[in-house]
C-alpha positions in Angstrom: 40.7 -58.8 33.2 43.9 -60.9 32.9 46.5 -59.9 30.4 46.5 -61.6 27.0 49.5 -62.8 25.0 49.0 -63.1 21.2 49.6 -66.6 19.8 52.6 -67.2 17.6 51.5 -67.7 14.0 54.7 -68.9 12.4 54.6 -72.5 11.5 51.1 -72.9 12.9 47.9 -73.5 10.9 44.5 -71.8 10.8 41.7 -74.4 11.2 38.4 -73.9 9.4 35.5 -76.1 10.6 33.2 -76.5 7.7 34.2 -76.9 4.0 31.0 -75.5 2.5 30.7 -72.5 0.2 31.9 -70.0 2.7 34.4 -72.2 4.7 36.4 -72.9 1.6 36.5 -69.3 0.7 37.8 -68.3 4.1 40.4 -71.0 3.8 41.4 -69.7 0.4 42.1 -66.2 1.7 44.2 -67.6 4.5 46.2 -69.7 2.1 47.0 -67.0 -0.4 48.0 -64.8 2.6 50.7 -67.4 3.5 49.0 -69.5 6.1 48.7 -73.3 6.1 45.1 -74.3 6.6 43.4 -77.3 8.1 39.8 -77.8 6.8 37.6 -80.1 8.7 34.2 -81.4 7.5 32.4 -84.7 8.1 31.6 -84.9 4.4 34.4 -86.3 2.2 32.6 -84.8 -0.8 32.7 -81.3 0.7 36.3 -81.7 1.6 37.1 -82.8 -2.0 35.2 -79.9 -3.5 36.9 -77.4 -1.1 40.4 -78.6 -2.0 39.5 -78.5 -5.7 38.2 -74.9 -5.4 41.3 -73.7 -3.5 43.6 -75.4 -6.0 41.9 -73.9 -9.0 41.4 -70.4 -7.5 44.5 -69.7 -5.5 46.9 -69.0 -8.4 44.8 -66.0 -9.6 45.0 -64.5 -6.1 48.6 -65.1 -5.3 50.3 -62.1 -3.6 53.7 -60.9 -4.8 56.4 -61.9 -2.3 54.0 -64.1 -0.3 54.5 -67.9 -0.4 51.1 -69.5 -0.8 50.2 -71.8 2.1 48.9 -75.4 1.9 45.5 -76.9 2.5 44.9 -80.2 4.3 41.6 -81.9 4.8 40.5 -83.6 8.0 37.4 -85.4 9.2 38.5 -85.3 12.9 38.1 -82.0 14.8 40.9 -83.0 17.2 43.4 -83.5 14.4 42.3 -80.4 12.5 42.8 -78.0 15.4 46.1 -79.5 16.6 48.6 -76.6 17.1 46.3 -74.1 15.3 46.6 -70.5 16.4 43.1 -69.6 15.1 40.0 -71.8 14.7 37.0 -70.4 12.8 33.8 -72.5 12.8 31.6 -72.2 9.7 29.2 -75.1 10.5 25.4 -75.0 10.0 23.4 -72.3 11.8 22.1 -74.8 14.5 22.8 -73.3 17.9 23.0 -76.6 19.7 25.6 -77.8 17.3 27.6 -74.6 17.8 27.4 -75.0 21.6 28.8 -78.5 21.4 31.5 -77.5 18.9 32.8 -74.7 21.2 32.8 -77.2 24.1 35.0 -79.5 22.0 37.3 -76.6 21.0 37.7 -75.5 24.6 39.0 -79.0 25.4 41.0 -79.7 22.2 42.6 -76.4 21.0 45.8 -75.0 22.2 45.5 -72.7 25.3 46.6 -69.6 23.3 44.3 -70.4 20.3 41.7 -67.8 19.3 38.3 -69.4 18.8 35.9 -67.7 16.4 32.4 -68.2 15.0 31.5 -67.2 11.5 27.8 -67.2 12.4 25.8 -64.5 10.6 22.8 -64.7 13.0 24.0 -65.8 16.4 26.1 -64.0 18.9 29.1 -66.0 20.1 27.9 -65.4 23.7 25.0 -67.7 22.9 27.4 -70.6 22.2 29.3 -70.6 25.5 27.0 -72.7 27.8 29.6 -75.5 28.0 32.8 -73.4 27.7 34.8 -72.8 30.9 35.1 -69.1 32.0 38.8 -69.2 31.6 38.5 -69.9 27.8 35.8 -67.3 27.0 38.1 -64.3 26.6 39.6 -66.0 23.6 36.2 -66.4 21.8 34.5 -63.9 19.4 32.4 -63.6 16.3 34.4 -63.3 13.0 31.8 -62.9 10.3 33.0 -63.2 6.7 30.7 -62.3 3.8 31.7 -63.9 0.5 35.4 -63.6 -0.2 37.3 -63.1 -2.5 34.5 -60.9 -4.1 33.4 -59.3 -0.8 36.3 -58.9 1.7 34.6 -57.3 4.7 35.0 -59.2 8.0 33.0 -58.2 11.1 34.7 -58.8 14.4 32.4 -58.8 17.5 33.0 -59.6 21.2 31.3 -62.4 23.0 30.9 -60.0 25.9 34.1 -61.0 27.6 36.5 -61.2 24.6 39.9 -59.7 25.6 40.1 -56.2 24.0 43.7 -56.8 22.8 42.5 -59.6 20.5 40.7 -57.1 18.2 43.8 -55.0 17.1 45.7 -58.3 16.7 43.2 -59.8 14.4 42.6 -56.5 12.6 46.3 -56.5 11.6 46.3 -60.2 10.7 43.2 -59.9 8.5 44.6 -56.8 6.8 47.6 -58.8 5.8 45.2 -61.2 4.1 43.8 -58.3 2.1 40.6 -58.5 4.0 38.7 -55.4 5.3 38.0 -55.9 9.0 35.4 -53.9 10.9 35.2 -54.0 14.7 31.6 -54.0 15.9 31.7 -51.9 19.1 29.4 -54.0 21.2 27.3 -57.2 20.9 24.6 -56.8 18.4 22.2 -59.3 16.8 23.0 -58.9 13.1 26.4 -57.4 13.8 26.7 -54.1 11.9 25.8 -54.6 8.2 23.3 -57.4 8.5 21.4 -55.4 11.1 21.0 -52.6 8.5 20.3 -55.1 5.7 17.6 -56.7 7.8 15.8 -53.4 8.1 16.0 -52.9 4.3 14.6 -56.4 3.7 11.8 -55.9 6.2 10.7 -52.6 4.7 10.9 -54.0 1.1 8.5 -56.8 2.1 6.2 -54.3 3.8 6.1 -52.2 0.7 5.1 -55.2 -1.4 2.5 -56.4 1.3 0.9 -52.9 1.4 0.6 -52.8 -2.4 2.8 -49.7 -2.6 5.2 -51.2 -5.1 6.3 -54.4 -6.8 9.6 -56.2 -6.5 10.5 -54.7 -10.0 9.6 -51.2 -8.8 11.8 -51.6 -5.7 14.8 -53.1 -7.4 14.6 -50.6 -10.3 14.5 -47.6 -8.0 17.3 -49.1 -5.8 19.7 -49.6 -8.7 19.0 -46.2 -10.1 19.8 -44.7 -6.7 22.7 -46.9 -5.6 23.9 -48.8 -8.7 24.8 -52.5 -8.5 23.7 -55.5 -10.5 20.7 -56.4 -8.3 18.3 -54.8 -5.9 17.1 -56.1 -2.5 14.3 -58.3 -3.9 16.5 -60.1 -6.3 19.0 -60.6 -3.5 16.4 -62.1 -1.3 15.4 -64.5 -4.0 19.0 -65.5 -4.3 19.4 -66.1 -0.6 16.1 -68.0 -0.4 12.8 -66.6 1.1 12.7 -69.4 3.7 16.1 -68.2 4.9 14.9 -64.6 4.9 11.9 -65.6 7.0 14.1 -67.6 9.4 16.5 -64.7 10.0 13.6 -62.3 10.5 12.1 -64.7 13.1 15.4 -64.5 15.0 15.2 -60.7 15.0 11.5 -60.9 16.2 12.5 -63.2 19.1 15.6 -61.2 20.0 14.4 -57.6 19.5 10.6 -57.8 19.6 10.0 -56.5 16.0 6.6 -56.5 14.4 6.1 -59.9 12.8 4.0 -58.6 9.9 6.8 -58.8 7.3 7.8 -62.3 8.3 4.1 -63.4 8.3 3.6 -62.0 4.9 6.6 -63.7 3.2 5.7 -67.0 4.9 2.0 -66.9 4.0 2.4 -65.6 0.4 5.6 -67.2 -0.6 7.2 -69.8 1.7 4.1 -71.8 2.4 3.3 -71.9 -1.3 6.7 -73.2 -2.2 7.9 -69.9 -3.6 11.4 -69.9 -2.1 13.3 -67.9 -4.7 15.9 -68.9 -7.3 16.2 -72.4 -5.8 12.5 -73.1 -6.4 10.7 -74.0 -9.6 7.8 -71.8 -8.4 10.0 -68.7 -8.2 9.8 -66.2 -5.3 9.3 -62.5 -5.3 10.1 -62.8 -9.0 8.5 -65.3 -11.3 10.5 -68.5 -11.9 13.5 -68.2 -14.0 13.1 -69.8 -17.4 15.9 -71.1 -19.4 16.2 -69.5 -22.7 15.7 -71.9 -25.6 18.9 -72.2 -27.5 18.8 -70.2 -30.7 19.0 -72.0 -34.0 22.6 -72.4 -35.2 23.5 -69.9 -37.9 23.4 -71.3 -41.5 26.8 -72.6 -42.5 28.6 -70.9 -45.4 31.0 -72.8 -47.6 33.3 -71.0 -50.1 35.4 -72.6 -52.8 38.5 -70.6 -53.4 40.0 -71.8 -56.7 43.5 -70.5 -56.1 43.7 -68.8 -59.5 45.7 -65.9 -58.0 48.6 -68.3 -57.5 49.9 -68.2 -61.0 52.8 -70.5 -60.3 50.5 -73.5 -59.4 46.9 -72.6 -60.2 45.8 -76.3 -60.3 46.9 -77.2 -56.8 46.2 -74.0 -54.8 42.4 -74.3 -54.3 40.8 -74.8 -50.8 37.4 -75.0 -49.1 36.6 -72.3 -46.5 33.8 -72.7 -43.9 32.2 -70.0 -41.8 28.7 -68.8 -40.9 26.3 -66.8 -42.9 25.8 -64.3 -40.1 29.5 -63.6 -40.0 30.0 -64.5 -36.4 32.1 -67.6 -37.2 35.1 -66.5 -39.2 36.1 -68.4 -42.3 38.6 -71.2 -41.9 40.1 -73.7 -44.2 38.6 -77.2 -44.2 40.8 -78.8 -46.7 43.2 -77.9 -49.5 44.1 -79.7 -52.7 
């Protein structure tokens, strides 16, 4: 394999393709780490929301001694990737779209630019159909989870990624206060999601077999491992249709038994029970909004001011609070 020279990063932006929930968070971490970022999205609404999120969130994450970078929005891929040293695509999980995007990047990005996919379900090797062989050693998976709360980043080869890229990116990501993990070989699901998929699959099988309920599973999980939610709650948050789609990819790729996928599709997805985003609920019943409690009864107190002996006739005031004591007394007026 030919030698590889790291790109210069000074004065060059990071380009993020996709201004959605994850794309804007990736951009945020780069900016507070001192990099200028170009965010590209065809939706002006998404771009506006991304810039607003970054502007409101970045001050709380500023690093001592690091000058915060700037964010610029683009609708054009060509303009967004100009002079970038790193491009990360965070576009929808549609393989044909990713293939065409990497074909564009191969033609438009600088010849030393690292090209990465944030896909959580596709290997980057599946996106290279229209990419020249000479460009492929600069391509890899760079899978973020949900920064700034979760800062793990999985780095995985496309099969021919130059080995020297991994220590280079490991160091750069560490500077951004991320926690990079190098996946040792190509793997559908990378490292964590491969383990997580097995957990989801077995949880669904436990429910399908009548061994336990979602409440049983989550309650036991949280007793054992802690955390604010168990696997079933998390599947409802992600969406059971998405869970089924991901499981289908594993079935196609690795030949797993489809029974868990078939169960969640038949008993939940086909019935419109998709999880938190559905009025029909999911593994758990639909979330109901708690009716607002009746306001506490107001309490008014007339303080006559008789303790002020120098001016007893002009020292009175009216105080207002709540009868339950949760709203402290405050003066409404004085006379």
